[in-house]
N, C-alpha and C positions, 0 to 999 in steps of 0.2 A: 256526630255520634259520641256519646259519653265514653271516655276512657274507662276501662274496667281493670281493676287490680287483680292480677293472677296470684293466687295463693297456692302453696304447695304442701303436700303431706307426704310422709315417707311410706312407700309401699315396697314390699319385698318381691322381687321378680328375678329369676335366673340367678338366685343366690346373692343378689346385691340390693342395697337400699336405693330406691329410685323415687325422686319427687314427682308428684302428679298434680295436674291442675284440678281444682275442685270448685264446682259451682255452689253458690250459697243456696240454701233451701228456698228462699223467696225470689230466686232469679229464674224466670221461666225461659230465658234465652234471649237472643237479640231481637227477634221479630215476634209479633203476636200470632196467635193461632189462625187468624183469618188473613194473614199476610204471607207472601212468598219470600223466602230467604235467598237472596242472590249474593254470591261471593264474586266480586269484581276484581280481576287481576290486570293491572296495566303493565304491558310488556313492550319491549322494543319492536315486536312483530305485530302489535295491535292489542286490542282489549279482549280478554277471555271472561265470559260471564257463565257462572256455574250456579244452577239452581240446586240447592240442597234440600233434602226432604227429612225433616226431624222425625217423622213417624217411622222411618225405616231403621234408624239406630239412634234413639232419643238422646242417650247420654253422650255418645260419640259426637253427634252433630252439635250438641250444646257446647261441648268442650272446644270443638273446632271453631265455631263462630266466635267464641270469646277470645280465641287466640289470633284471629285474622287481623284485628285492629290493635290488639295488645292492651297495655304496653308490654312489649318484650324488649329487653335492652341488648343492643348489638354486641356488646363486649361479653356479657355473661348474664346468666339468669339470677341477678341479685338486685338489691335496691338501687335506685337511681343515684348517680354520682354527678359531680360537676362536669365531667367529660364524657358522660354516657348519654347517647341519644336514644330516646324512646322510639320504638318502631313496632309494627305488626309482625306477626310470625313470618310472612312471606316477603316482606320488604327486603329487596336486595338479593334474594335467592335466585338461583338459575335453574333451568331445566337441564339437569346434568346427566339424565339417563334417557337414552333413545334406543328402542328396538323397532326398527322400521317394519311397518305392517303389524306391529303388536301394541306398543305403548310408548308414551313419554311420561316423565316424572320430574317433579321438582326436587331440588336437593333437600337434604335434611339439615335443619339448623343445628350446629354443634352446641354442646355435646349431644349426640343423637339419642342417647338413652335417658336424657334428662326430662323429657316430656312424652309420656306415653298415653295412648287412648285404647281402652279395652275394646276388642272387636265384638260386634253385636250382629249375629246372623241367625236366621231361622231356616233350618234344613228343609222343613216341610214346604215353606213358601217357595223355596228354590227348586222344589221337585227332586231333591237328591235321593229320597227314599224310593222313587220310581225308576231311577237309573241304576240298572243292575248289570253285573258282569255275565255275559251270555255265552262266551266261548273260551276254550283253553288258550287260544292265541291271545285274546284280550287279557286274560288272567295273567299270562306270562309277561306280557308287556307292562302291565301295571306293577307286577311284582318286581321286575328287574329295574324299571325306570323310575319308580316312585317309592315303593315301600322299602326295598332293600337299602337304597342309599340313605333314606331317612333313618332306618333302624341302625345302620352302621355309624352315622354321624352323630346321632343323639345318645344312643345307649351304649355304643362300644361293645365291650365284652360282658356288660351286665345283662341279666335276663330282663327283656322288656316286659312291661306289665300288661294285664288284661288281654283283650282280643289279639293284639299284636304278638304277645307272648305265645298264645295258643297257635297262631299261624306259624310262627318261627319254629315251634316244636314239630309241627306236622311237616314243614318244609325240610327240616333236617332228617326226618325219617323217610320221606318219600322223594324228595327233590322235585316235587311237582306242586304247582299252585292250584290244584283242583279245589282246595278249600275256599277259593275266592269265587267259584261259580255260584251265582245267585246273590252274592254280596252286593249291597247297595253302595252308592257313592257316599252316602252318609256314614255307613259302617267303615269304609276305607278311610275317609277323612278323620273320623273320630279316633280310629286306631293310630293315626299319624299325629294326633295331638290337637286337632281343631275342636273348638268348643262351641256349642250352639245354644240358642235360647228359643223359646216358643212365643208365638203371638206377634211376631214382627213381619211386616210386608217386605221382606228382603228383596233386593234387586239383583238381576243377573248381570254378568259382565258383557255388555254390548257396546258397539261403536259409540263413542262419545260419553260412555259411562265414566264417572269420576269416583275413584276409591282412595283409600289411604294406604301408604306404603307400609308393609308389614315389617316388624322387627322379630317376630316369633309367630307361632301358630295361634297365639291368643292376644297378642298386643300389636298395635300399629303406632306409627308416628303420625304427626299432623301433616306430613308431606303428602302432596297429591300425586296420584298416578291416573292417567287418562288413557282409556282403551282406544286404539286406532281401528280395531276391527272386533267383531264378535269373538268372545273367548269363553265358550261354554265349559272348557276344561278348568277354568278358574272359578266357576260358580261355587260358592261355599268356601273358597280359599282366599278371596279378596272381598273385603267389606266395601260395598258400593254405597255412597252417601248422597249421590246426586248425578245430574247430567249436564253436559255442556249445552248451553242454549244459544250462545253466540255462533257466528259463522264457523262451521266445523273445519273449514279450510285452514284456519289458523293453526290447528294441531298438526294437520298434514304438512303445512309449511315448516313448522318447527321440526318435524321428524325428518325432513329432507336435508337438513343442514349436514355439512360434511363432518364425518366422525374422526376422532383421534386415531391415527394409524397404529399406535402402540397396542399390543395385544392385551395388556393389563387394563387398559381403559377403552376397550373396543366399542363400548356403548355410550361413550361420552362425546358430545359434539366438540369440534375443534374451537368453534366460536359459539358457545351456548347462548340461548335467549335468556335475558335477565328480566326479572320482575321488578319494576320500578316501585310498585306499591300495591296494596290490596285493601279493600274495605267491603263492608256488608251493606247492601241496600234492602230495605223492606218495601216490597212492592205490593200493591193491591192484588188480591186474588182470592180464589175459593178452592175447595177441595177438588173441584172438577178441573182446575188448571194444573194440578200436580199429578203427573203421570208416574205411577209406581208399578207399572207392569213391565 
């Protein structure tokens, strides 16, 4: 596989200038349109094979595939030097996050905010407009567990904008979340800052689904997060870019490793699985081979 040079441009996010990987206009991606794109991660526990689907998030998948083999330099994201060893993004990383029964995830190559991928999801394809709040009990649960914590952490004492601001005003007046009755999951997610696009065959979060670790409601890192079970509550909140196609027992095995006893690192394995290296394979296939449902 030909090494590709990663270029960076400055983008402004969360009030800071952040470099982002940019694909050239004549670069269609690693694999051809009639080929299957397989990310292969060699780990101490075995080989993980992940089929990624460019159609579900075209720009995001293209960026990810270009990063898998690099070159990314182990010391920092700068030009190669005499003592710097070229590597792919995942080479040497570990699975540093485990929530048993929920998910495992690779570590984020530091500095974490130096390489971001914009999330691409379609709320209609995920059926979020059809999921609606039907009871006051459900409305109160969503309000207390999701919306209020978000509003407090992001906006503080400032008046929140848009629909969230309207909901906050009504809440202060009545102390009841009746305004959520009939609201769709898309309405709730957008009020909390998630951004959607149209025309993408976005995938739900199901067992074996592979997504990217978020850094905000709109941006993800290239780090991978793999679902151990179906998580419909995360549909529209985690961008899924592919599925694990190798023996799924490997992620269960990884999730069963003993966790660090300290409370501050309760989801970190005591002896995490390390990724020895990663590469992309372009395998023969057709549209019928790629399941995006």
